[in-house]
Structure formats: structure tokens, C-alpha cells
C-alpha positions as CSV (number, residue, x, y, z in Angstrom):
1,M,9.4,51.4,-97.2
2,R,8.2,54.5,-95.6
3,K,11.2,55.5,-93.1
4,S,10.7,57.5,-89.6
5,I,12.9,58.3,-86.6
6,A,12.0,59.4,-83.0
7,T,13.0,62.7,-82.2
8,V,14.7,61.3,-79.3
9,C,17.4,60.1,-81.3
10,L,18.9,63.9,-82.5
11,S,20.1,66.5,-80.3
12,G,18.9,70.0,-80.6
13,T,15.7,71.6,-80.4
14,L,12.5,70.2,-81.8
15,E,12.3,72.7,-85.0
16,E,16.1,71.8,-85.5
17,K,15.3,68.1,-85.2
18,L,12.3,68.2,-87.6
19,T,14.3,70.3,-90.2
20,A,17.4,67.9,-90.0
21,I,14.8,64.8,-90.3
22,A,13.1,66.1,-93.1
23,A,16.4,67.2,-94.8
24,A,17.9,63.8,-94.5
25,G,15.0,62.4,-96.4
26,F,12.8,60.6,-93.8
27,D,9.0,60.4,-94.5
28,G,7.9,60.7,-90.8
29,V,8.6,61.2,-87.1
30,E,7.9,59.9,-83.9
31,I,7.3,62.8,-81.2
32,F,9.1,62.1,-78.1
33,E,6.8,63.9,-75.3
34,N,9.9,65.8,-73.8
35,D,10.7,67.3,-76.8
36,L,7.2,68.7,-77.2
37,L,7.3,69.6,-73.4
38,A,10.5,71.6,-74.0
39,S,9.3,73.7,-77.4
40,P,8.1,76.8,-77.4
41,L,5.9,75.8,-80.5
42,S,2.3,74.9,-79.8
43,P,1.2,71.4,-80.8
44,E,-0.4,73.0,-83.9
45,R,2.7,74.6,-85.0
46,V,4.7,71.5,-84.8
47,R,2.0,69.7,-86.8
48,D,2.0,72.5,-89.5
49,R,6.0,72.6,-89.7
50,A,5.9,69.1,-90.0
51,A,3.5,69.6,-93.1
52,E,5.5,72.2,-94.6
53,L,8.6,69.8,-94.5
54,G,6.6,66.8,-96.1
55,L,6.8,64.9,-92.7
56,T,3.8,62.9,-91.3
57,I,3.8,62.2,-87.5
58,D,3.5,59.0,-87.2
59,L,3.7,58.4,-83.3
60,F,3.3,60.3,-80.4
61,Q,5.3,58.7,-77.1
62,P,5.6,57.6,-74.5
63,F,2.4,57.1,-72.3
64,R,3.4,54.8,-69.3
65,D,2.2,53.0,-66.5
66,V,-1.1,52.3,-67.6
67,E,-2.5,48.7,-67.3
68,A,-3.2,46.4,-64.4
69,V,-3.6,49.4,-61.8
70,P,-5.7,49.4,-58.8
71,E,-9.3,50.9,-59.4
72,D,-8.1,54.1,-57.2
73,L,-5.3,54.9,-59.9
74,L,-7.3,53.8,-63.0
75,A,-9.6,57.4,-62.8
76,R,-6.2,59.4,-62.7
77,T,-4.6,57.3,-65.6
78,L,-7.6,57.8,-67.8
79,R,-7.8,61.4,-66.8
80,R,-4.4,61.8,-67.7
81,A,-4.9,59.8,-71.1
82,E,-7.5,62.6,-72.1
83,K,-5.4,65.2,-71.7
84,K,-2.8,63.5,-74.0
85,F,-5.4,62.6,-76.6
86,A,-6.5,66.3,-76.6
87,V,-2.6,67.1,-77.4
88,M,-2.4,64.3,-80.3
89,E,-5.5,65.9,-82.0
90,R,-3.7,69.4,-82.1
91,L,-0.6,67.4,-83.2
92,G,-2.4,65.6,-86.0
93,A,-0.9,62.4,-84.5
94,D,-3.4,59.2,-84.3
95,L,-1.0,56.8,-82.8
96,M,0.1,56.5,-79.2
97,L,2.7,54.3,-77.6
98,V,1.7,52.7,-74.4
99,C,4.8,51.0,-72.7
100,S,4.2,48.3,-70.1
101,S,4.1,49.5,-66.8
102,V,7.2,49.6,-64.5
103,S,5.3,51.2,-61.3
104,P,5.5,49.4,-57.9
105,A,1.7,49.4,-58.0
106,A,1.1,47.4,-61.3
107,L,-0.4,44.2,-60.3
108,D,0.5,40.7,-62.1
109,D,-2.8,40.0,-63.5
110,D,-3.2,39.6,-67.2
111,A,-7.0,40.0,-67.1
112,L,-7.2,43.1,-65.6
113,A,-4.5,44.3,-67.9
114,A,-6.6,43.4,-70.9
115,E,-9.6,45.0,-69.4
116,Q,-7.6,48.4,-68.5
117,L,-5.9,48.4,-72.2
118,R,-9.5,47.7,-73.8
119,L,-10.9,50.8,-71.7
120,L,-8.2,52.9,-72.9
121,A,-8.3,52.0,-76.5
122,E,-12.3,52.8,-76.3
123,R,-11.3,56.3,-74.9
124,A,-8.7,56.8,-77.7
125,A,-11.2,55.3,-80.7
126,A,-13.4,58.1,-79.6
127,H,-10.8,60.5,-80.4
128,G,-9.8,58.5,-83.8
129,I,-6.8,57.5,-82.2
130,R,-5.1,54.1,-81.7
131,I,-3.0,52.3,-79.0
132,A,0.2,50.5,-79.8
133,Y,0.9,48.4,-76.7
134,E,4.9,47.7,-76.2
135,A,6.8,45.4,-73.8
136,L,9.6,47.4,-72.1
137,A,12.4,45.1,-71.5
138,W,12.4,45.9,-67.8
139,G,8.5,46.1,-67.3
140,R,7.4,45.2,-64.0
141,H,5.0,42.2,-65.0
142,V,5.2,42.5,-69.0
143,N,8.5,42.3,-70.5
144,T,8.8,40.4,-73.6
145,Y,6.9,40.9,-76.7
146,H,4.7,37.5,-76.6
147,H,3.4,38.5,-73.2
148,A,2.3,42.0,-74.5
149,W,0.5,40.2,-77.6
150,R,-1.3,37.9,-75.2
151,I,-2.8,40.9,-73.4
152,V,-3.6,43.0,-76.7
153,R,-5.2,39.6,-77.9
154,Q,-7.3,38.9,-75.0
155,A,-8.3,42.8,-74.8
156,D,-9.6,42.2,-78.4
157,H,-10.3,45.9,-79.6
158,P,-9.5,47.2,-83.2
159,A,-7.9,50.3,-81.6
160,L,-5.2,48.4,-79.9
161,G,-2.4,46.7,-81.3
162,T,1.1,46.0,-80.4
163,C,4.3,47.9,-81.0
164,L,7.5,45.9,-81.5
165,D,11.2,47.3,-80.5
166,S,13.9,45.3,-81.6
167,F,15.9,46.5,-78.7
168,H,13.3,45.4,-76.3
169,I,13.2,41.9,-78.0
170,L,16.7,41.1,-78.8
171,S,18.3,42.6,-75.5
172,R,16.4,39.8,-73.6
173,G,17.4,37.0,-75.9
174,S,13.9,36.5,-76.8
175,D,13.2,34.2,-80.4
176,P,12.0,36.7,-82.7
177,K,10.5,34.0,-84.8
178,G,7.4,33.8,-82.6
179,I,6.8,37.7,-84.3
180,E,5.2,35.7,-87.2
181,E,2.5,34.4,-85.3
182,I,0.9,38.0,-84.8
183,P,-1.2,39.0,-87.5
184,G,0.0,42.0,-89.3
185,E,-2.7,44.5,-89.2
186,K,-2.3,44.1,-85.3
187,I,1.5,45.0,-85.4
188,F,0.7,49.1,-85.2
189,F,4.2,50.0,-84.9
190,L,7.7,48.9,-85.4
191,Q,10.6,50.5,-83.8
192,L,14.3,49.4,-84.5
193,A,17.6,50.0,-82.9
194,D,20.9,48.2,-82.6
195,A,23.6,48.0,-79.6
196,P,26.9,46.6,-78.6
197,L,26.9,43.6,-77.1
198,M,27.5,44.2,-73.2
199,A,26.9,42.4,-69.7
200,M,25.1,45.0,-67.8
201,D,21.8,46.3,-66.5
202,V,19.3,46.5,-69.5
203,L,17.9,49.5,-68.4
204,Q,21.3,51.3,-68.6
205,W,22.0,49.5,-71.8
206,S,19.1,51.0,-73.4
207,R,19.2,54.5,-72.0
208,H,22.9,55.2,-73.0
209,Y,24.3,52.7,-75.8
210,R,21.3,52.1,-78.3
211,C,22.6,52.8,-81.8
212,F,21.4,52.6,-85.3
213,P,21.0,49.4,-87.0
214,G,24.2,48.0,-88.4
215,Q,26.1,49.7,-85.8
216,G,26.1,47.0,-83.0
217,G,25.8,43.5,-82.5
218,L,22.1,42.6,-82.5
219,D,20.2,40.8,-85.5
220,V,18.2,43.7,-86.2
221,A,18.1,42.4,-90.0
222,G,16.9,38.9,-89.0
223,L,14.1,40.5,-86.5
224,L,12.7,42.8,-89.4
225,A,12.5,39.5,-91.7
226,H,10.2,38.0,-89.3
227,V,8.0,41.3,-88.8
228,L,7.8,41.9,-92.7
229,R,6.6,38.1,-92.8
230,T,3.5,39.1,-90.9
231,G,2.4,41.4,-93.7
232,Y,3.2,44.4,-91.6
233,D,3.3,47.2,-93.9
234,G,3.8,50.6,-91.5
235,P,6.8,52.6,-91.3
236,L,10.2,51.4,-90.4
237,S,11.2,53.7,-87.4
238,L,14.4,54.4,-85.4
239,E,14.3,55.0,-81.8
240,V,17.8,55.2,-80.3
241,F,18.7,56.4,-77.1
242,N,22.4,57.4,-77.1
243,D,24.4,59.9,-75.3
244,V,26.8,60.4,-78.2
245,F,24.3,61.1,-80.9
246,R,22.4,63.6,-78.2
247,Q,25.5,65.5,-78.4
248,G,26.2,65.3,-82.4
249,D,25.8,67.5,-85.2
250,T,21.7,67.5,-85.7
251,A,21.8,67.0,-89.4
252,R,24.8,64.7,-89.8
253,T,23.0,62.2,-87.2
254,A,19.9,62.2,-89.1
255,V,21.7,61.5,-92.4
256,D,23.5,58.6,-90.6
257,A,20.0,57.3,-89.2
258,L,18.5,57.2,-92.7
259,R,21.8,55.4,-94.1
260,S,21.1,52.7,-91.6
261,L,17.7,52.3,-92.5
262,I,18.6,51.9,-96.5
263,A,21.2,49.2,-95.4
264,L,19.0,47.4,-93.1
265,E,16.4,46.9,-95.9
266,E,18.9,45.8,-98.1
267,A,19.9,43.3,-95.4
268,A,16.5,42.0,-95.2
269,G,15.9,41.9,-99.0
270,R,13.5,44.8,-99.5
271,T,15.4,47.2,-101.5
272,D,17.0,47.2,-105.3
273,L,20.2,49.2,-103.8
274,P,23.0,48.7,-106.0
275,A,25.2,45.9,-104.5
276,P,28.2,46.5,-102.9
277,V,31.5,46.5,-104.9
278,V,34.1,45.5,-102.3
279,P,37.5,47.0,-102.9
280,T,40.3,45.0,-103.9
281,G,43.2,46.7,-102.4
282,F,45.1,50.1,-102.0
283,A,45.4,52.1,-105.0
284,F,47.6,54.8,-102.9
285,A,47.7,56.5,-99.5
286,E,47.7,60.4,-100.1
287,L,49.4,62.5,-97.4
288,A,49.4,66.2,-97.0
289,A,53.1,66.9,-96.7
290,T,54.9,70.0,-96.6
291,G,58.6,70.4,-95.6
292,P,61.3,67.8,-96.1
293,E,60.6,65.1,-93.3
294,L,58.4,63.0,-95.1
295,P,60.2,62.8,-98.5
296,A,63.4,61.6,-96.6
297,L,61.3,59.1,-94.4
298,L,60.1,57.3,-97.7
299,S,63.6,57.5,-99.0
300,E,64.6,55.8,-95.9
301,L,62.2,53.2,-95.9
302,G,63.2,52.5,-99.7
303,F,60.5,54.2,-101.7
304,A,61.5,55.8,-105.0
305,R,60.1,58.8,-106.3
306,T,58.8,57.9,-109.7
307,G,56.4,60.9,-110.8
308,R,55.1,64.3,-110.6
309,H,51.6,65.5,-111.1
310,H,51.2,67.3,-114.5
311,S,49.5,70.2,-113.2
312,K,49.3,70.1,-109.2
313,P,52.3,70.3,-106.5
314,V,51.8,66.3,-106.2
315,E,54.4,63.5,-106.1
316,L,54.2,59.8,-106.2
317,W,56.4,57.4,-104.1
318,E,56.2,53.6,-105.3
319,Q,58.3,50.7,-103.9
320,G,56.5,47.2,-105.1
321,D,53.0,47.7,-105.2
322,A,52.8,50.2,-102.4
323,R,52.2,53.6,-103.6
324,I,52.2,57.1,-101.5
325,V,51.4,60.4,-103.0
326,L,52.6,63.5,-101.3
327,N,50.7,66.6,-101.6
328,S,52.2,70.0,-100.7
329,G,49.1,71.9,-101.9
330,L,47.4,70.5,-98.6
331,D,48.2,73.2,-95.9
332,A,46.3,74.9,-93.1
333,T,44.0,76.6,-95.3
334,T,42.8,73.1,-96.6
335,G,42.4,71.9,-93.0
336,H,46.0,70.2,-93.0
337,P,48.2,72.3,-90.8
338,E,50.8,69.4,-90.4
339,P,51.8,66.3,-92.1
340,A,48.6,64.1,-92.3
341,L,46.8,61.4,-94.1
342,A,44.4,63.1,-96.4
343,A,42.9,60.6,-98.9
344,I,43.2,56.7,-99.9
345,G,42.7,55.5,-103.3
346,L,40.9,52.1,-103.3
347,E,41.1,49.7,-106.2
348,T,37.8,48.4,-107.3
349,P,36.5,46.3,-110.3
350,D,33.9,48.8,-111.2
351,P,34.5,52.5,-110.0
352,A,31.6,53.8,-111.5
353,A,29.1,51.3,-109.4
354,S,31.2,52.0,-106.3
355,A,30.3,55.6,-106.7
356,V,26.5,54.8,-107.7
357,R,26.1,52.7,-104.4
358,A,28.1,55.2,-102.4
359,R,25.7,58.1,-103.4
360,A,22.6,55.8,-102.7
361,L,23.8,55.1,-99.4
362,L,24.0,59.0,-98.7
363,A,27.6,59.4,-98.6
364,P,29.1,62.9,-99.4
365,V,30.2,63.1,-103.1
366,L,33.4,65.5,-103.2
367,P,33.4,67.7,-106.2
368,R,36.3,67.2,-108.6
369,H,38.3,70.1,-109.9
370,R,40.3,68.2,-112.6
371,A,42.2,69.6,-115.8
372,V,40.9,68.3,-118.9
373,A,44.0,65.7,-119.3
374,D,43.3,64.6,-115.7
375,A,41.8,60.7,-115.2
376,P,38.4,60.7,-114.0
377,L,38.3,59.7,-110.4
378,D,35.1,59.6,-108.1
379,A,35.2,60.7,-104.6
380,V,33.2,60.4,-101.4
381,A,34.0,61.7,-98.3
382,A,34.5,59.1,-95.2
383,P,33.2,60.2,-91.6
384,D,36.4,61.5,-90.2
385,S,36.7,63.5,-93.7
386,T,39.2,61.2,-95.4
387,E,38.8,61.5,-99.3
388,L,38.1,57.8,-100.8
389,F,38.7,57.7,-104.3
390,F,37.5,54.7,-106.5
391,C,40.3,53.7,-108.7
392,R,41.1,51.2,-111.4
393,T,45.0,51.3,-111.7
394,E,46.7,50.5,-115.0
395,H,43.7,48.6,-116.5
396,P,43.5,48.7,-120.2
397,D,39.8,49.1,-120.3
398,H,39.7,52.3,-117.4
399,P,41.7,55.6,-117.4
400,S,44.6,55.1,-114.8
401,W,45.2,57.8,-112.4
402,T,48.9,57.0,-112.4
403,G,48.7,58.7,-116.1
404,D,48.2,62.2,-114.5
405,F,52.2,61.9,-113.3
406,T,54.9,62.7,-115.6
407,P,57.6,59.8,-114.8
408,R,60.6,60.8,-113.8
409,A,64.2,58.6,-113.6
410,A,64.3,57.3,-110.1
411,S,67.0,55.7,-108.0
412,A,66.3,53.8,-104.8
413,S,67.5,50.9,-102.8
414,P,64.5,49.0,-102.1
415,A,63.5,47.4,-98.6
416,G,61.5,44.6,-99.5
417,I,57.9,46.4,-99.0
418,T,55.6,44.9,-101.4
419,H,52.2,46.6,-100.8
420,I,50.2,48.6,-98.2
421,D,48.5,46.1,-95.6
422,H,46.2,48.1,-94.0
423,V,45.4,52.1,-92.9
424,A,44.3,53.2,-89.5
425,L,42.0,56.1,-89.7
426,T,41.0,58.2,-86.3
427,Q,37.7,58.8,-85.6
428,P,36.2,61.6,-83.2
429,R,34.5,59.5,-80.7
430,H,30.8,60.9,-81.8
431,H,31.8,59.6,-85.5
432,F,33.0,56.0,-84.4
433,D,29.7,54.2,-85.0
434,E,28.8,56.2,-88.2
435,A,32.2,55.1,-89.5
436,S,31.8,51.7,-88.6
437,L,28.3,51.5,-90.8
438,F,29.7,53.6,-93.4
439,Y,32.6,51.1,-94.3
440,R,30.2,48.0,-93.8
441,A,27.3,49.3,-95.7
442,V,29.3,51.9,-98.5
443,L,31.9,49.5,-99.2
444,G,30.9,46.1,-98.3
445,L,33.9,45.5,-95.7
446,R,33.2,43.2,-92.6
447,P,33.6,44.8,-89.2
448,H,35.4,43.1,-86.5
449,E,35.0,43.0,-82.6
450,S,35.6,46.6,-81.1
451,L,38.5,46.4,-78.7
452,E,39.5,48.8,-75.8
453,L,43.4,49.3,-75.7
454,A,45.4,50.6,-73.0
455,D,47.0,54.2,-73.6
456,P,49.0,55.8,-71.1
457,Y,46.6,58.8,-71.0
458,G,43.2,56.7,-71.2
459,L,41.6,54.1,-73.5
460,L,41.8,53.7,-77.1
461,R,38.7,52.2,-78.8
462,S,39.5,50.4,-81.8
463,R,37.7,48.3,-84.6
464,A,38.9,46.8,-87.8
465,V,36.8,46.8,-90.9
466,S,38.3,44.2,-93.7
467,G,37.2,42.4,-97.1
468,A,36.7,38.9,-96.8
469,D,40.1,38.0,-98.3
470,G,41.9,40.7,-96.3
471,S,43.0,42.6,-99.3
472,V,41.8,45.7,-97.8
473,R,41.9,46.1,-94.1
474,L,41.2,49.6,-92.1
475,A,41.8,50.2,-88.6
476,L,39.2,52.5,-87.2
477,N,40.4,54.6,-83.8
478,V,38.7,56.6,-81.5
479,A,40.4,59.9,-80.7
480,Q,40.8,60.6,-77.1
481,I,41.6,63.4,-75.2
482,R,44.7,63.8,-73.1
483,P,44.0,65.7,-69.9
484,G,46.0,69.0,-69.4
485,S,48.1,68.6,-72.8
486,G,45.5,68.3,-75.6
487,P,45.0,65.6,-77.9
488,S,46.6,62.1,-77.2
489,G,48.3,60.0,-79.2
490,S,44.9,58.1,-80.8
491,L,44.9,61.2,-82.9
492,W,47.8,60.0,-84.8
493,Q,47.3,58.1,-88.3
494,H,49.5,55.3,-89.9
495,I,50.0,53.2,-92.8
496,A,51.1,49.5,-92.4
497,L,53.3,48.4,-95.0
498,H,54.1,44.7,-95.6
499,S,57.2,43.4,-96.2
500,R,58.4,40.0,-97.6
501,D,61.0,39.4,-95.0
502,I,60.8,42.1,-91.8
503,V,64.0,41.1,-90.3
504,A,66.0,41.9,-93.7
505,T,63.9,45.2,-94.0
506,A,64.4,46.2,-90.4
507,R,68.5,45.5,-90.9
508,R,68.3,48.0,-94.0
509,L,66.1,50.5,-92.3
510,R,68.8,50.5,-89.1
511,E,71.7,50.7,-91.4
512,R,70.2,53.8,-93.5
513,G,69.5,55.6,-89.9
514,A,65.6,55.5,-90.1
515,P,63.9,57.0,-87.3
516,L,62.4,53.7,-85.9
517,L,60.5,53.6,-82.6
518,P,62.4,52.2,-79.7
519,I,60.7,49.4,-77.8
520,P,61.8,48.9,-74.0
521,D,63.8,46.0,-72.8
522,N,60.8,45.3,-70.3
523,Y,58.9,44.1,-73.4
524,Y,61.2,41.8,-74.4
525,D,61.7,40.1,-71.0
526,D,57.5,39.6,-70.8
527,L,57.7,38.5,-74.4
528,E,60.5,35.8,-73.3
529,A,57.9,34.5,-70.4
530,R,54.7,34.7,-72.6
531,H,56.1,32.5,-75.6
532,E,58.4,29.8,-76.1
533,L,60.3,31.3,-78.8
534,D,63.6,29.9,-80.4
535,P,66.3,32.0,-78.4
536,G,67.6,33.3,-81.8
537,L,64.7,34.6,-83.1
538,H,64.1,36.1,-79.5
539,R,67.3,37.9,-79.8
540,T,66.8,39.0,-83.2
541,L,63.5,40.8,-82.1
542,R,65.2,42.6,-79.0
543,E,68.0,43.7,-81.7
544,L,65.9,45.2,-84.2
545,G,62.9,46.4,-82.0
546,L,60.5,44.1,-83.8
547,L,57.4,43.5,-82.2
548,Y,55.5,39.7,-82.0
549,D,52.1,38.3,-81.6
550,R,50.3,35.3,-82.7
551,D,46.9,34.0,-83.3
552,D,45.2,30.6,-83.8
553,T,46.8,30.5,-87.2
554,G,49.9,32.2,-87.4
555,T,52.6,35.0,-86.4
556,F,52.9,38.6,-86.9
557,L,56.1,40.5,-86.8
558,H,55.9,44.5,-86.9
559,L,57.8,47.6,-86.3
560,Y,57.1,51.3,-86.4
561,T,58.7,54.8,-87.7
562,A,58.9,57.8,-85.5
563,T,55.6,59.6,-85.7
564,V,56.1,62.9,-88.6
565,G,53.0,65.3,-87.9
566,R,50.2,63.1,-87.4
567,V,51.5,60.2,-89.4
568,F,53.6,57.2,-88.8
569,F,54.3,54.1,-90.8
570,E,54.4,50.8,-89.4
571,I,56.3,47.7,-91.2
572,V,54.2,44.4,-90.9
573,Q,54.9,40.6,-91.8
574,R,51.9,38.1,-91.5
575,I,53.1,34.6,-91.3
576,D,50.9,31.6,-91.9
577,G,47.7,33.3,-92.2
578,Y,47.7,35.7,-89.3
579,Q,44.6,38.0,-89.3
580,G,45.0,40.5,-86.4
581,Y,46.7,43.8,-86.1
582,G,49.1,43.2,-83.2
583,A,46.5,44.6,-80.6
584,A,48.6,43.0,-78.0
585,N,51.4,45.3,-78.6
586,A,49.5,48.4,-78.9
587,S,50.0,49.6,-75.2
588,V,53.8,49.3,-75.7
589,R,53.7,51.4,-78.9
590,L,51.7,54.0,-77.5
591,A,53.6,54.6,-74.7
592,A,56.8,54.8,-76.9
593,Q,55.5,57.1,-79.0
594,H,54.1,59.5,-76.2
595,A,57.6,59.4,-74.9
596,R,59.0,60.5,-78.3
597,T,56.6,63.3,-78.3
598,R,56.9,64.8,-75.0
């Protein structure tokens, strides 16, 4: 289907927005009136520029407070409309969005509303223009799509139809199934937006928190399915009011927007997008590593240095199925001035298909500079610039990336670590919603509830995504700014390693002098009050600095290392099917880390 977007979704000037919208691959655009008013470009130049970019102008919006007004206001409304029709003719736009009235002067009179909308439609038709009437969720008298459609049907004019907006419908809890009662040819336009589920005034919710489909909690795909059953064949168009998007990079936001529509079409069964290939595990985590700190920490954690890349300054460290790659070739010149997480290798049953889907969903494909003998690896950039590699490790039918490493004899004393449990990735605040959609759409991972966690210097927003079986888990955290002293601890990244017996692992790490994060005694006093733990277990937790959590299915034990650069390790043990990430302990961990880094 054709894809369109309202200019209000993006930051920048009108010309910058048009350029970004076209470059992303959209077919059309809604011109938001304020963008035109603030532009030095004439309507004719906007029309010509859109045509040069291959964009159609699908809608001009909004026109407000039209219907059911007293007679003395009607003449002024029609005069205002005639002026806007003239602008639309200059723009080459033939569809105007009319919002249901919020004016205190509006009357609760459907017959009068229909009569005046019919009159407006007659005036519009004389200019070759149609009117799409939309129910605002906060409209004074008309605030549901059912009501708006009744008035349009009563007005009965060929130049008058309805505009459906997913936010206005779903935010009020209206049942979208009734959309199927509207003839498709009378749905003149469809606007789509998602939003996080929030308990707040609907106008403020709309103006500040809308997001692209798939980034919130509304069933936009379900609504679209109902619309398509009517026979609607117009564009899918995005109309999102969002403070973050309005300040973000224009081109990047436009790409994210188009990705959301591609994924939405898939969810509605209207595209032949390659099926998602859900990762089945972590092949490796790659760290930018200069200096001796990370090698020393890995040794203390029980990892062995098992190989060196045959052509790059890269080492492979292993313990069980947990693999850490240390790359000393990444430094300030490559954007890694300190130890940091640079890349993740994801196990996939079909790396080529994973890469094809990533490209179809506009994931930036990374150029690979490899020697002839290097294993072929497809990689894409995640929203936070972490490189994601699609791997099939040591499979007889696929070249393994481990073949790029020359084995070396290694002696180590394992600490009971079996595999990578999850990885926490820091997202800039303005990329958080993009990241949530990216991992869901590109990798087929399931997003979980977004949480706000207490940081000593603010709030840490976190959202996990995972495969259905939990073999791949990622925690997406929002970077906050610590007032007066630069980035806060939410810029830290970490790799969680699973232990088969975390008590034994903790004892070994302490015997080796591993730099473990100290946990205050106050935490254990509170733990004793909150949970009826076996006294022996409670003493063990306190002695070893282990944190404890439990959910409806099981329990979770974990501990943390000190931070090296931007990276630290977490050791975890999931018992009896625990599914979470120890979020109840996050504030304690963050406070302890801040205390160590001051």
C-alpha cells in the first residue's frame, strides 16, 4: 500500500522534512499547516519540490471548529475555508482534514453539524477538493468515530467522507470492529499512531506521547485489519505528535517511521516481507579493549584466552558456551575511547535470511572489510550503533566465525559460567522507541513492559526484549544525564553471564580477588524483612554480596563486578523458571556503582 507521513512527525524545516521523507522511501506526505506557515517557500514551490522528490501531497491539515456553529460564526468559517481552499489549489492538494469542533460555541446538534459540513463540502467540491471529517478524542460533542460517521452519512455529499485516526479511536477504548460498517469509499484517509498505555488527560497524551506503530501499547495492527476489510485503498499515513521525535535527527526518524509501517503491514497480513528469523542464542559479545583491565577481569571470572584472530588485534576468550571477543583495534578513532560493548554475535539458523529481513526493514547494513580467509558475516547497526552479527557457530553446513581464530593452548580455572544470559544496551533517550521497534521487527523479539527504575541521579527507563524461549534476552536502557557532572550510570553497559551454581561461583571469585560490587548491609536487613528466607541462605547472600529476587515462577540470584570503562559483568542464576532481570535490585546496584566511580 502507499505510505505517507505528516510533516508534524519530524523535526526541521519543511524543506528538510520533505527531503528526509522522500529519502526514506515514502510515497506521499501530509502538509501540517504550521509547517507551511513557517516556511519561506511558496505553496507552488512546496508543490514543485514534492513533485521533484517523487512525493504526492495527500492531505492538508488541520481545519478546525467548523460544524454546528451559530449562524453568525458560519459565515466567518466559510470565508476562512475559501482562503484555505485557495492555498490547497496552489499546493496541489485535493483533500482537507477537518477536525471535530472543540469550540465552546459549538452546539450539540447533529442535524446542524451535518448541514454545515455538507455546505463546506459543496464549497470544497467547487475547487476539486474533498473533506475528510475526523473525530478528535477530546472533541466537544463529537469524539468517537461512530459519531463522526453518523454525521457524514447524514450530510450525504460525495465530497465529504471520514478520516480515521488510530490514536483517537483506541485512546478512548472504542471498539474498532464497527469500522467495518463504513463503506471503504467513504473512508477518505487513515492516520496511524501508537502510544504507550498511560493514565492521563487524552489531549496531553496525544500531544506529547504518540509514537510510531509497534512502539507503544495500542493494537494498531488490529485496527488496520478492520479498516482494510472495508475495501479502503488509500495510503497508510503516520500522524505522530512526540516531543522526542520533534527534536531528533530528521532523516533517521523518517526511516524509523517507514520501518514501522512496513512492520505494521506485515502484522496485518498485507506484505510478503521475509519471515523473521528469531535468534537462538548469543554467539559472542565483542568489547573494545585497550589496556590490561578487561583481560585481567576475564581471567578472574574463569575465562580462558583460547584464540587470536589471524589478521586483526582480536582475542577470543571462552568459558562454557560464553564467548567474549576483545578487540584492541577499537579506540578513540573508531568511537570507542574506553572499554565498551561494540558488537554482539547472534546465533541464527539462517544468517542469510536474517540479513535479508534486516535490509527489508531498513536496518543499516555495515560494510565488511575482510581478508580472503575470513568467514563471511553479515552485520547491521542497531539504533545505539552496536553492531549485530548473524552467526551460525561451528555448524557443518555454514562457515563459522571461530575459524578466523588461531587456537592457542589455554589454562584457566573455570568458575561455573555456562553461557551469556542477557546483554544490557544503553540507548540515547531519543532512540529508545526506535530500539524497541527495531528489535521486535527486525529480529522478531518480544518486547516486555517498560519500567522506570530509581537511579540516585534520576530515573532509569528500561525495557527488555526477548525470544519466546528466553535464549536471547536484551535489556534496553535509556541514558540519563547526571546534573553537573556528565553522563550518569545509565550509560554503563553490561553482559550477564549465567552460572550453574552462583554460590560456588561467588566463592571462587572472592578467593581470586575479583573486583565485585559491594552491597550495603541495609539491603540485607530489608531483604530479611521482605522475604521469609532460610536463615542459612540469608547469611550466604550477605556474606557473598549476592542479590535476591523472585517472581511467580522462580527465584533469581545475581552479583556484579566493578565497572571497567563503560562495561561491567553480572553473574546470574535463574531458578525454577524465573523470567525477569532483578529489576527490584536495580536502585541498589546503581547506587553502589555510583559510589565506586565518584
